[in-house]
C-alpha positions in Angstrom: -0.1 0.2 0.1 1.4 3.4 -1.6 2.1 5.8 2.0 3.3 9.5 2.2 6.7 8.9 2.4 6.7 6.7 -0.8 4.8 9.7 -2.8 7.7 12.0 -1.6 10.4 9.9 -2.5 9.0 9.3 -5.6 8.5 13.3 -6.6 12.5 13.1 -5.3 13.4 10.8 -7.8 11.4 12.2 -10.7 11.1 16.1 -9.7 8.1 17.2 -11.9 4.7 18.0 -11.8 2.5 14.8 -12.8 -1.0 14.0 -13.0 -2.9 11.3 -11.3 -3.0 9.1 -14.4 1.0 9.1 -14.3 1.6 8.4 -10.8 -1.0 5.5 -11.0 0.9 4.3 -13.6 4.5 4.8 -11.6 3.2 3.2 -9.0 1.8 0.6 -11.3 -1.9 0.1 -9.1 -4.8 -1.6 -9.9 -8.4 0.3 -10.2 -9.2 -0.5 -6.4 -5.3 0.8 -5.4 -6.2 3.7 -7.5 -9.5 5.4 -5.3 -7.3 4.4 -2.2 -4.6 6.1 -4.0 -6.5 9.4 -4.8 -7.8 9.9 -1.4 -4.3 9.8 -0.3 -3.2 12.6 -2.5 -6.7 14.6 -1.1 -5.3 14.0 2.4 -1.4 15.4 1.6 -3.6 18.6 -0.3 -5.1 19.0 3.2 -1.8 18.9 4.8 0.0 21.2 2.3 2.9 18.1 1.6 1.3 18.6 -2.1 -0.1 21.3 -4.0 -2.1 21.6 -7.1 -0.9 23.3 -10.1 -2.8 26.0 -12.3 -3.0 22.8 -15.0 -4.4 20.1 -12.4 -0.9 18.5 -11.4 0.5 17.3 -8.5 3.8 18.4 -7.1 5.7 18.8 -3.6 5.0 22.3 -2.2 8.6 22.5 -1.1 9.5 21.9 -5.6 7.5 24.8 -6.2 8.9 27.3 -3.9 5.5 27.5 -1.6 6.5 28.1 2.0 3.9 26.4 4.8 4.0 28.3 8.0 1.5 29.8 10.5 -0.2 33.4 9.5 0.8 35.9 11.9 -2.1 38.7 11.5 -1.4 42.4 12.1 -4.2 45.0 13.2 -3.6 47.3 9.7 -4.6 44.3 7.2 -0.9 42.8 6.7 0.9 39.7 8.2 3.8 37.5 8.1 3.6 33.8 7.4 6.6 32.5 9.6 7.5 29.1 8.0 7.6 25.5 9.0 11.1 25.2 8.2 13.7 26.5 9.9 16.1 29.3 8.4 13.5 30.8 6.1 13.1 34.3 6.2 9.2 35.6 6.8 7.2 36.2 4.2 5.3 39.7 4.3 2.0 39.4 3.4 0.4 42.7 1.7 -3.2 43.1 2.9 -5.0 42.6 -0.3 -2.9 39.0 -0.1 -4.2 37.2 3.1 -6.5 35.3 1.2 -9.1 35.7 4.2 -6.3 34.1 6.6 -6.3 35.0 10.0 -3.7 35.1 13.2 -2.5 31.6 13.5 -3.9 30.0 10.8 -2.0 26.9 8.8 -0.9 28.5 5.9 0.6 27.8 1.9 2.0 30.5 0.4 3.9 32.2 -2.5 6.8 34.2 -2.6 6.0 36.9 -5.6 9.4 38.6 -5.1 9.3 42.5 -3.5 10.5 43.6 -0.1 13.5 42.4 -0.1 12.4 39.1 -1.8 10.7 38.6 1.0 6.8 39.7 -0.3 3.8 37.0 -1.1 0.6 35.5 -1.2 -1.4 33.1 0.1 -2.7 30.7 -2.2 -4.6 28.5 0.5 -5.3 27.9 4.4 -5.0 24.9 5.7 -5.6 24.5 9.1 -7.7 27.5 10.9 -6.6 28.5 14.3 -9.8 28.3 16.7 -11.8 31.5 16.9 -13.8 33.2 19.4 -14.5 36.6 18.9 -14.8 39.3 21.6 -16.1 42.4 20.5 -19.2 45.3 20.3 -22.2 44.9 18.2 -23.0 47.4 15.8 -26.9 46.3 14.6 -28.3 48.1 11.5 -32.1 47.4 9.8 -30.2 45.5 7.7 -27.2 44.0 9.0 -25.2 42.8 12.3 -21.9 43.7 12.4 -18.9 42.4 15.3 -16.1 45.1 15.8 -13.9 42.9 17.1 -11.9 43.9 20.4 -8.4 41.9 19.4 -6.2 44.2 17.3 -4.9 41.0 15.3 -8.6 40.9 13.7 -8.7 43.9 11.6 -11.9 42.5 9.7 -15.1 42.8 11.0 -17.4 39.6 11.7 -20.9 39.4 9.7 -23.8 38.1 11.8 -27.0 36.9 9.9 -30.1 39.3 11.2 -31.8 36.2 13.0 -28.6 35.6 15.0 -28.7 39.4 16.3 -32.4 39.5 18.3 -32.5 39.8 22.0 -28.9 41.8 21.5 -28.7 45.3 21.1 -26.5 48.2 19.4 -23.4 48.3 21.0 -23.5 45.7 23.6 -20.4 43.4 23.9 -20.8 40.2 22.6 -18.8 36.8 22.4 -19.3 34.9 19.0 -18.2 31.6 17.4 -16.7 32.1 13.6 -18.9 29.9 11.7 -17.3 30.5 8.2 -14.3 31.7 7.7 -13.4 35.0 5.5 -12.1 34.9 2.2 -10.2 37.7 0.4 -13.9 38.5 -1.1 -16.5 38.6 2.4 -15.8 38.9 6.1 -16.3 36.0 8.3 -19.3 34.8 9.5 -20.5 34.4 13.2 -22.4 33.0 15.8 -23.1 35.1 19.2 -22.8 32.7 22.2 -23.6 35.3 24.5 -24.0 39.0 25.4 -20.7 39.7 27.8 -21.9 42.0 30.8 -19.7 45.3 31.8 -17.6 43.3 34.8 -18.1 44.0 37.7 -14.9 43.1 39.6 -11.8 42.3 38.4 -11.7 38.9 38.5 -14.8 39.2 35.8 -12.4 40.2 33.6 -10.3 37.2 33.7 -13.6 34.8 33.4 -14.0 36.7 30.0 -10.6 36.4 28.9 -11.1 32.9 29.2 -13.9 32.4 27.5 -12.9 34.9 24.2 -9.3 32.6 23.8 -11.5 29.3 24.1 -8.9 28.4 27.7 -10.4 24.9 28.2 -11.9 25.0 32.6 -13.4 21.8 33.3 -11.5 18.1 32.2 -14.0 15.9 30.3 -15.6 13.3 32.7 -13.5 10.3 30.8 -10.3 12.7 31.6 -11.3 13.3 35.2 -12.7 9.7 35.9 -9.3 8.2 34.7 -7.1 10.4 36.3 -9.0 9.5 39.7 -8.4 6.1 39.1 -4.6 6.4 38.3 -4.4 8.7 41.5 -6.1 5.5 43.4 -4.0 2.9 41.6 -0.9 3.0 43.5 2.4 4.8 44.8 5.7 5.2 43.8 8.0 2.8 43.1 5.7 -0.4 42.9 7.1 -2.8 40.3 9.5 -0.9 38.9 13.0 -1.4 37.6 14.2 2.0 38.5 17.1 3.7 40.2 16.7 4.7 44.1 18.0 7.7 45.0 15.6 8.1 48.2 18.6 8.7 49.8 20.8 11.1 47.7 19.6 14.8 49.8 17.2 16.2 46.8 15.2 19.2 47.0 12.6 21.6 44.7 13.0 25.3 44.6 10.0 27.4 43.4 7.7 30.1 44.2 5.5 30.7 46.9 2.6 30.2 45.5 3.9 27.3 43.1 1.6 24.1 44.1 2.9 21.7 41.1 6.3 20.9 41.5 7.9 19.2 37.9 11.9 19.7 38.6 14.4 18.6 42.0 17.4 19.0 41.7 20.7 17.3 43.5 24.8 17.8 43.8 27.7 16.7 45.1 31.5 17.7 44.9 33.0 15.0 43.0 37.1 14.8 43.1 37.5 16.5 39.4 34.4 18.9 39.7 30.3 18.3 40.3 28.1 15.5 40.0 24.3 17.3 39.4 20.8 15.9 39.5 18.2 17.3 37.7 14.6 15.1 38.6 11.7 15.3 36.0 8.4 14.0 37.0 7.7 10.8 35.0 4.5 11.9 34.4 4.7 9.3 30.9 4.3 7.0 33.1 1.2 7.9 34.3 -0.2 9.0 30.5 0.9 6.9 27.6 0.3 7.9 24.2 -3.5 8.7 22.9 -4.9 7.8 26.4 -7.5 10.1 27.1 -5.3 12.2 29.4 -2.8 12.5 26.8 -5.6 13.5 24.4 -6.7 16.2 26.6 -3.6 17.4 27.3 -2.7 17.4 23.8 -5.3 20.1 22.9 -4.5 22.5 26.0 -0.9 22.1 25.1 0.2 24.2 28.3 -1.1 25.3 31.7 -2.3 28.7 31.8 -1.2 30.6 34.5 -3.3 34.2 36.6 -2.9 36.2 38.8 -6.0 34.1 40.9 -6.1 30.7 39.3 -4.2 28.1 36.8 -5.3 25.9 34.3 -3.6 22.6 34.2 -2.6 21.0 31.4 -3.6 17.2 33.6 -5.7 17.1 36.0 -4.8 17.9 39.6 -4.6 14.5 40.4 -1.1 14.4 38.6 -0.3 17.5 38.6 -0.5 18.5 41.8 -0.4 15.1 43.3 0.6 11.8 41.8 3.8 13.4 40.0 4.3 16.3 41.6 7.8 15.9 43.8 6.3 16.7 47.2 8.7 16.5 50.0 8.6 14.0 52.2 7.3 11.2 49.3 8.6 8.4 47.2 8.3 9.9 43.4 9.2 8.6 40.1 10.9 10.5 38.7 13.3 10.9 35.0 16.9 11.4 36.3 19.4 13.5 34.2 22.7 12.9 35.7 25.5 15.2 34.9 29.4 15.6 35.2 30.9 18.4 35.2 34.5 19.7 35.9 36.0 23.1 37.7 35.2 25.3 34.8 31.3 24.2 34.4 32.0 21.7 31.1 30.2 18.7 30.8 32.2 15.7 30.7 29.7 13.4 31.1 25.4 12.8 30.8 23.2 9.9 32.1 19.0 9.3 31.7 17.6 6.5 33.6 13.7 6.2 35.3 14.7 6.8 39.2 12.5 6.9 42.1 13.2 10.2 44.4 12.0 11.7 47.6 12.1 15.5 48.1 13.9 16.5 51.9 12.3 20.2 51.0 10.2 22.5 49.3 12.6 25.2 49.5 11.3 28.8 47.8 13.0 31.2 45.7 13.3 33.3 48.6 14.8 31.3 51.6 17.2 30.6 49.1 18.3 33.4 48.5 18.2 34.3 51.5 20.6 31.5 53.1 23.1 32.2 50.1 23.4 36.3 49.7 21.7 37.5 53.0 23.3 34.9 55.3 20.0 34.4 57.0 21.2 33.2 60.4 17.5 31.4 61.2 17.3 29.9 58.1 21.0 28.4 57.8 20.8 27.2 60.7 16.6 25.0 60.0 18.3 24.0 56.4 22.0 23.1 57.6 22.2 19.6 56.5 21.8 21.2 52.9 23.4 25.0 52.6 26.7 23.1 51.9 24.4 22.0 48.6 23.2 25.5 48.3 26.7 26.7 48.0 28.0 24.1 46.0 24.5 24.7 43.3 25.6 28.5 43.0 29.0 27.8 42.6 28.4 25.5 39.8 25.3 27.2 38.8 27.8 30.7 38.2 30.3 28.8 35.9 27.4 27.5 34.0 26.1 31.2 33.2 30.0 32.4 32.4 29.9 29.5 30.0 27.1 30.6 28.0 27.8 34.0 27.8 31.1 33.3 26.7 29.7 31.5 24.2 27.2 34.4 23.2 24.2 33.7 24.5 21.9 36.9 25.2 21.8 38.3 28.9 18.2 40.0 28.5 17.1 41.6 32.3 13.5 42.0 31.8 11.4 41.9 35.1 7.9 41.8 34.9 5.4 43.2 37.0 3.5 40.8 39.2 -0.6 41.8 40.3 -0.9 41.3 44.6 -4.9 40.6 44.9 -6.3 40.6 48.1 -9.0 38.5 49.7 -12.3 39.9 47.5 -9.6 38.9 44.3 -9.0 43.2 43.8 -5.4 44.2 42.4 -4.0 45.9 45.9 -0.5 46.1 44.2 1.5 45.6 41.4 5.2 45.4 42.1 8.4 44.7 39.9 9.2 40.9 40.4 12.2 40.2 41.7 14.8 37.5 40.2 17.8 36.4 42.3 20.6 33.8 42.8 18.0 30.7 43.1 16.4 31.6 39.7 19.7 31.7 38.2 20.9 28.5 39.3 17.2 26.7 38.7 17.5 28.3 35.1 20.9 27.3 34.3 20.7 23.7 35.8 17.3 23.3 33.7 19.0 25.0 30.4 22.0 22.0 31.3 19.8 19.3 31.4 17.6 20.5 28.3 20.7 20.6 26.3 22.2 17.3 27.4 18.8 15.7 26.4 19.0 17.8 23.5 22.3 16.6 22.2 21.6 12.8 23.1 18.5 12.5 21.0 19.8 14.7 18.0 23.3 11.7 18.3 20.7 8.5 18.1 19.3 10.1 14.8 15.4 9.1 16.4 12.7 12.1 15.5 12.4 14.1 18.2 10.5 17.8 19.0 13.7 20.7 19.6 13.0 23.9 21.0 14.6 26.4 18.5 15.1 30.2 18.4 16.5 31.1 14.5 18.7 33.5 14.0 17.4 37.2 13.3 16.6 39.0 10.6 19.9 40.5 9.6 18.0 44.0 8.5 16.1 43.8 11.3 19.7 43.5 13.2 21.4 46.4 11.1 18.7 48.5 11.9 18.4 47.9 15.7 21.9 48.6 16.1 22.1 51.6 13.9 19.1 52.8 16.5 21.5 51.9 19.7 24.5 53.7 17.7 22.6 56.5 18.2 21.2 56.1 21.6 24.5 55.1 23.6 26.6 56.8 21.1 28.9 53.5 21.1 29.2 51.2 18.4 28.2 47.1 18.8 29.2 44.5 16.3 26.9 42.0 17.4 23.2 41.8 20.1 25.3 40.6 23.0 27.9 43.6 22.8 25.1 46.0 22.5 23.2 44.4 26.0 26.5 44.7 27.5 27.4 48.2 26.6 23.6 49.2 27.5 23.9 47.4 31.3 23.7 50.2 33.9 22.3 53.1 31.7 19.5 55.1 30.9 18.7 53.5 28.3 19.3 49.7 28.8 15.4 48.6 29.4 14.9 50.1 26.1 18.0 48.9 24.4 16.6 45.6 26.4 12.7 45.4 24.5 14.3 46.5 21.0 16.5 43.7 21.0 13.7 41.5 22.1 11.3 42.4 19.8 13.4 42.2 16.5 13.8 38.7 18.1 12.3 35.7 16.4 9.9 34.2 18.3 11.1 30.5 19.9 9.0 27.7 18.6 8.8 24.1 18.7 10.2 21.7 15.5 10.9 19.1 14.6 14.1 20.6 12.7 17.4 21.1 15.2 18.2 24.9 14.0 19.6 25.3 17.3 18.9 28.2 20.1 19.5 31.6 18.9 19.0 33.3 22.5 21.0 30.9 24.3 23.9 30.5 21.6 23.2 27.0 21.9 23.5 24.4 19.2 21.1 21.9 20.2 18.0 22.7 22.4 14.5 20.9 23.8 12.2 21.3 26.6 12.5 17.9 29.1 12.1 19.5 31.8 8.8 20.7 32.8 6.2 17.8 31.6 3.4 18.5 34.3 2.9 22.1 32.2 4.4 21.4 28.7 3.1 18.6 26.2 6.0 18.9 24.1 8.5 17.6 27.1 5.8 14.8 27.5 6.3 13.6 24.0 10.3 14.1 24.8 10.0 11.9 27.9 8.3 9.3 25.3 10.9 9.5 23.0 14.1 9.4 25.4 12.9 6.3 26.9 11.9 4.6 23.6 16.0 5.9 22.9 16.6 4.6 26.2 15.5 0.8 26.0 17.1 -0.1 22.5 20.2 1.3 23.4 19.9 -1.0 26.6 19.5 -3.8 24.2 21.7 -2.8 21.7 19.8 -2.3 18.4 19.3 1.3 16.4 16.1 3.1 17.0 13.2 1.3 14.6 13.3 2.6 11.6 9.8 2.1 11.5 9.3 3.4 14.7 11.2 6.6 13.0 9.1 6.6 10.1 5.7 6.8 12.6 7.2 9.6 14.7 8.7 11.9 11.5 4.6 11.5 10.7 3.1 13.0 13.7 5.7 14.9 15.5 5.6 17.8 13.3 1.8 18.0 13.8 2.2 18.4 17.6 5.2 21.0 17.2 3.1 22.8 15.3 -0.4 22.7 17.7 2.5 22.8 21.1 3.6 26.2 19.1 0.2 27.8 18.3 -1.3 26.8 21.7 1.8 28.2 23.9 1.1 31.5 21.6 -2.5 31.8 22.5 -1.6 31.6 26.3 0.8 33.7 26.0 -1.6 36.4 24.6 -4.2 35.2 27.4 -2.0 35.9 30.4 -0.5 39.8 28.7 -4.9 40.7 28.1 -5.0 39.5 31.9 -2.5 41.3 32.8 -3.4 44.4 30.7 -7.1 44.6 32.8 -6.3 43.8 36.5 -3.4 47.2 35.5 -6.8 48.9 34.4 -8.7 47.9 37.6 -5.9 48.7 39.9 -5.1 52.5 38.6 -9.0 53.3 38.0 -9.5 54.4 41.3 -6.6 56.9 40.8 -8.1 58.7 38.4 -7.3 62.8 39.0 -4.6 62.0 40.9 -0.6 63.1 40.4 2.3 60.7 40.5 5.7 60.6 39.6 7.1 58.3 36.4 10.3 57.7 34.9 10.5 58.2 30.7 11.5 54.7 29.4 10.5 55.3 25.4 10.1 58.2 22.9 8.9 58.0 19.4 7.8 60.6 17.8 3.9 59.7 18.8 5.0 60.6 22.4 6.2 58.8 25.3 5.8 55.4 27.4 6.5 55.9 31.1 6.7 53.9 34.2 5.1 54.7 37.6 7.6 54.8 40.2 4.9 54.1 42.7 3.9 51.0 41.1 4.9 48.4 38.4 2.8 50.1 35.6 3.5 51.5 32.3 1.9 53.6 30.1 1.9 55.8 26.7 1.6 59.3 26.8 0.3 60.4 23.3 2.0 63.7 22.1 -1.6 65.8 21.3 -2.1 65.0 25.8 0.8 66.9 26.3 -1.0 70.2 26.0 1.7 72.4 28.3 3.4 73.5 24.4 4.1 71.9 21.2 6.4 69.4 20.8 9.2 68.2 18.0 10.4 64.9 18.0 14.2 64.5 17.4 15.6 61.8 16.0 18.9 61.6 16.5 18.8 62.0 20.0 15.5 60.8 20.7 14.0 63.2 22.7 11.3 65.2 22.8 11.1 69.2 23.5 8.6 71.5 23.8 8.9 75.0 20.9 8.4 77.8 24.0 8.5 76.3 26.9 12.3 74.5 26.6 10.5 71.2 28.0 13.2 68.6 27.2 12.3 64.8 27.5 14.5 62.2 27.2 15.1 58.3 28.2 15.6 57.7 31.7 14.5 61.1 32.5 11.4 62.0 35.3 8.1 63.4 35.0 4.7 63.6 36.6 1.8 62.8 35.2 -2.1 63.1 36.0 -4.3 60.2 35.7 -7.1 61.6 33.6 -8.9 58.9 32.7 -9.1 54.7 32.9 -10.8 52.8 29.9 -11.8 49.5 31.2 -13.2 48.6 28.4 -10.4 48.8 26.0 -8.1 48.8 29.0 -6.4 51.8 28.7 -4.5 54.2 30.8 -5.2 57.9 29.6 -2.6 60.3 31.2 -1.1 63.7 31.3 1.4 65.7 31.9 0.7 67.1 35.2 
């Protein structure tokens, strides 16, 4: 029976477009086999592996210079196609050439030259992203439309007249798309519900969860299976695992964490350090295509909001059976690594284990032990203090080696929302990183690299975490911008970030560099990780909350079992995985982007609710960005940013100086540059748009 790989191999031998009869003859098919073959070709057209030329001939999409990937839509109607294949430049798609594609849709595009060779046209939408639309209803006698809130959706959504009954003009509604747009007609939707104005901040998060189609409950079959697994048995029953329960082991997480999927152990050796990174063995409980696995695949990732977590796995697993809680035996997958005193990895091994965490440590307490020398904590955890000091030493060496090889060092603090008992934001503070964050980050990077290098060496198909090199044009633009700002010459991003460290311009430089980089994603092609300067990288260390990590666990287990049996990874198994993994990588990347957008929307809403009670008050701010449109400022009393449009700087007429990135008043001589301080007045808060409108005090 002919399979996809046979068709693609055939085209490599005969690289030209061919008709159905020609292909059937090439495979010497009977009439019955030809009918099945036609269905196969139809499936390959749907997946984008094949395309039909204008003459009705079949051809591999790569051979006819077509780009397959996902569409990244922008609010002005244009967008970019990000190719499935690493190393290809993003393809610019003008507004007239989108063929109705929407954000995150999987598409095929044809390059058409122009824009530096990166302009194109979408010719087919392969797969639509799940789509709900929140917006305001525009209702008239003849038609109804929804004006979407999301800036990535440029088109209004048409609502058939019968679907509008019972809803008022101007009402906020939530709809789902039932008929997707084309280049000639808008999307058609069905209203799910009217959205009442939120009465409290947590109502906003409820709306965001609905808008982004995030599941809040597990299907009954999944919940029942999780309960059965939890009740089935304690860790270690019937397992051939390495017993590490006597090895001093700790988890180090945030104060509010409840799912502990990684723990660490360390020991000084004659030549350096031995580090154990223990990861919860979720794959032991969640096999391929089980109900829990299928649900986890759909979710792709856990989603974290201020007041709740939407977990990828049921709580029976994520917070109990798989979580590496202290004092309990837990199944783990251990990465054991030996390093010399300079942090160079000399050896790595991987095995299934039984561990028992001795302590549930927090980042804060570990930092107080190591940095502050807290006497009470050092006495309380006296048996572990030396381990923490060894971890600090090794993490410092690993970090230094990483930066030596060219890894980027971003200092990008994020806001943290603190809520009161009623769920109202009572403070928004800068989320601090300390030495404990650094050492866990370095150990997880080291484990991920070790696993990726091992799998890459076996030839087993896998999912890699890739971060492609930036577009050269964008890189040159950023370096030119920075040269004016810093008055310093920098040949690459790493030296630029170093030159900016400690200057008033550091933050805007960091954000400018970050915005110019491509987004990290999952791929079956090992293209390396630019940001980490890593030639081979994967995600292995968080299988409780990321689906690709769970997949990599399963593949590593298979690879190790075949190695122990002194057999190569089976070619047939590799073929099956090779067919499945690209779709898993694509869907995982898509769900990651969706959850990131939802988390950003929730944070923006919390900021607006926090500020709304302060309308009319004046506050000191720091200028963190200046453009011709105005300036972005951050409040000094709380970690909230907003933008002051130049039209709202009403005390003078301000002109923009591009050379030194400043705004200067024509009459007052008042000038604003990055790093300057000012006082602003909160004029208004638009809760609907989640915008904070400021004026100069």
